[in-house]
N, C-alpha and C positions, 0 to 999 in steps of 0.2 A: 535339843540340841547338838550338830555335831560339826565337825570342820568342816569347811566347804572344801581347801585348797587338799588338802591331805587328802582326805573320802576321792577325790577324782584321779590324786594323784598315786593311789591304792590300785585304782579299779584298770587303769592304765600300765599299770606295771604287769599288773595279773596277768589282762593280757594281754603283754608285752607288743605296746604298737609304739612308738615312736608322734617325736608332735608332728612330722613329717607325714605319716600317715594321716593321724587326724586332720591337719590343716585340711590336703588333699579333703575326707570323708565332709569335713562341715563348710568347709570354701569362709573356715577363722584363720588370720596368722598365726602364722606358733605363738611369736611371742606375747600376742591375749593368751594362748594356752596359756603360754606355762607364769606367765603370773598375776591366771585364775590357779592354779595349781599352787601359787606363792599369794595366794591372799591382796595380793597387790594388783586393790580397787583404783586407784590413782591410776595407772598408769593407761588402761582404759578413755575412748570416747565422754563417759556419762555412764552414769544410773544406768540407760532404758539400752543402752545396749550390753551391758555388765550383765541383766537378766536373758538379755535375747544370746549375748553366748554359751553364760554357765546354761541355758537350755540344751543347745547346742551339743554342747561339747559331753553332757551330761546325759544324754540321749542316745548320739554315738557312741560312749563305752556302753550303754543294756543300758543306763538310770534312771532316775523318775525326774526328766528335768522340771517338770511341773515346782517337788520337791524342790530341788537349789534352788530355785528364785522364789518360794517363801521362807526358804531359813534366810539367804542371802537380803529380801525383805525387815523381814522382823528384828534381823540383826545391823545394817547397814542404812537402811533407809529412814525416813526418818519429817512426816508430812507431806505433802500433796507436789512430786518433782515437776509434776506436768505441768506444761500453763499453757492454759484456754486462750486460744488466740477465735476475741469476737471476729467476727465477718463483720468489713466495715457501714455503717448505718446508710447505707444508703435516698436520698431525701425523694420520695414519691413522688411519679410524674407526676406536672403541674396540667391542670381540668380542666384545660379552654372549655368556659358557657359554650353551649349549643348555639349560643344567640349571633356568640360573638364570630361562632364556625359558620354558618349561615349569613352572614352578611357579610363579613367576605369569601364564599362560592357567590350572592349574588353581588358584589361589585365587579369578576371578576367575567360576570358571563355578562353585566351590562357592557361591562371593557368593548370582551370581541363583538357584538351585538352594532357596537356603535361605529364598531371597525371595518367591520363588514360592508353596514350601508355607506361609509367615506369612500370605499372602498367602489361597492355597485358605481356610487354617482358618475363616477371620478371617468367609471369607462364606457357611462352608457348616458353621460350628456350628450344633446342635441346639438346640435353649431344655430345657438339662436339670429344667427347674423339676420339668414332669408336673405342674402343680398349675390348675387353670383361671382364669381373670383376674377375681375377686370385684371387685367393682362395686357399692359402695355405695345403697339405695334410690334416695335425692334422683339423685346423678347419673342412674339409669337412667329414671327417668321425666323429668326434665329432657330427656334422647337421646329419648324417646316424644314428649314435646311438641316436638323441634324438626323429625321425620321424621312427626308425621304433621299433616296441612294443614289449618292454621287454618280454624274452621270460622265463623268470623264474617269471613274476608276474601271483598273485595264482590270478582267479574269481572266488569266491564260490558259487553258490545258493545252499539253502536247501529248501525243502517243505515240508510242516506237512502232512502226511496221516492220522493222527488224533494228538490229545493234549498232548502234548509234552515238557516237559523244556531242554530253550535250554540258554548257556550260552557262547561267542564267548570274545576272547581272543583274542587279536594282538601279535603278532611275541613268547609268549612264556606266561605257562599258569598263568600266573599270574600279566602277561602284562596291556599294555589298553584295559578296555571292552570297545568292541563294543554291544552289543546287550544281557540281559537279559529280562529275562518275556520265559510265557507262547509261546509258537506260537501252535493256532490254527488250527483245520482239512481245508486244503484247502489252509495256508497265507503260506509265500513266505518272505529269508532274501537272500542279494544277499550282497558279502562281497567280500573286497579285500585286498592284501598284501601279503606280504614273506611267511611265517604261519599263519596259524588260529588255535587255540586251544577251540575241542567245549566239553563244558563239558553236557553232555545230558540225559535230566529223562530217556528217552528210544529209545533207538536208531534205534527201527526197528520199529516207527511211524515214522523216516524220510526218503528222497528220497535225490539224489544230484546230481550236477553235477560241473562239475570241468574243468575250461577250454571249457566249450562248451558241453564238453562228459560227460554222464550220470555212475559212479562212483558208488560200493556199497558200501553204513555204514556198518561198523563191530560193533555186539551186539544186547544183547535183550530186553526184556523190563526193560533190569535194570540198576539204572546210569549205565555211561560209558566216561570215559574222552579219546576224538581224538584226531588228529591231521592231516588236513586238510595242501597238499604240492601240485603241480605242478603232484604228478606223486599219486597222491589218497587221499582217507584217510588212516589209519592206529588210531586202538588200541594204547592207553601209557600204556605201559606196566610200570606197578607199582614198588618201588625204588628205 
């Protein structure tokens, strides 16, 4: 049996070490090292820390650390200081009987099969009426009218044989503006309406087709107001 604290102090002083030196080497705070030398074990957090610090301090001084731990145990530790932490019992997973599991699988397969049959029947069911669609005379006439091209609709294509000013209005001379600008040589414009009014800077520099057929463009090299219909292009008489 020997005195733990005084033995550590004597060894430290013989080696001329300070608490700061030993704190650096042991990584134990100086106040705990001082408490070990004074046998003031209550200052330390607990027996486990005391034994760990004792071992580190003794070995840093070149002493047998285990010897100091054993001495501390024999003099200061009574009973079992360690608390055994037992893992919480976890209930075993519930075992699903194979019959029950198979029944669930079969039910799911049956649901999928029935759904597929319903979708297939809905998509591919034939028309069982066996009767032709009856259409009223008015509806048939309206359908024929919609399908047939309007004979009174004008499609005008003008092409510049030289640079000329062109302004095109829909329906009236002051109607919706469809085009305004200089039509350069080789350029063309296409318009569709019931009737078109053309303000041309030099009619002689224009060629035109109405609904696919070539028509003359009246006028000379002076500005002129023209009107285009399905019948052709005519000059607008002032007044």
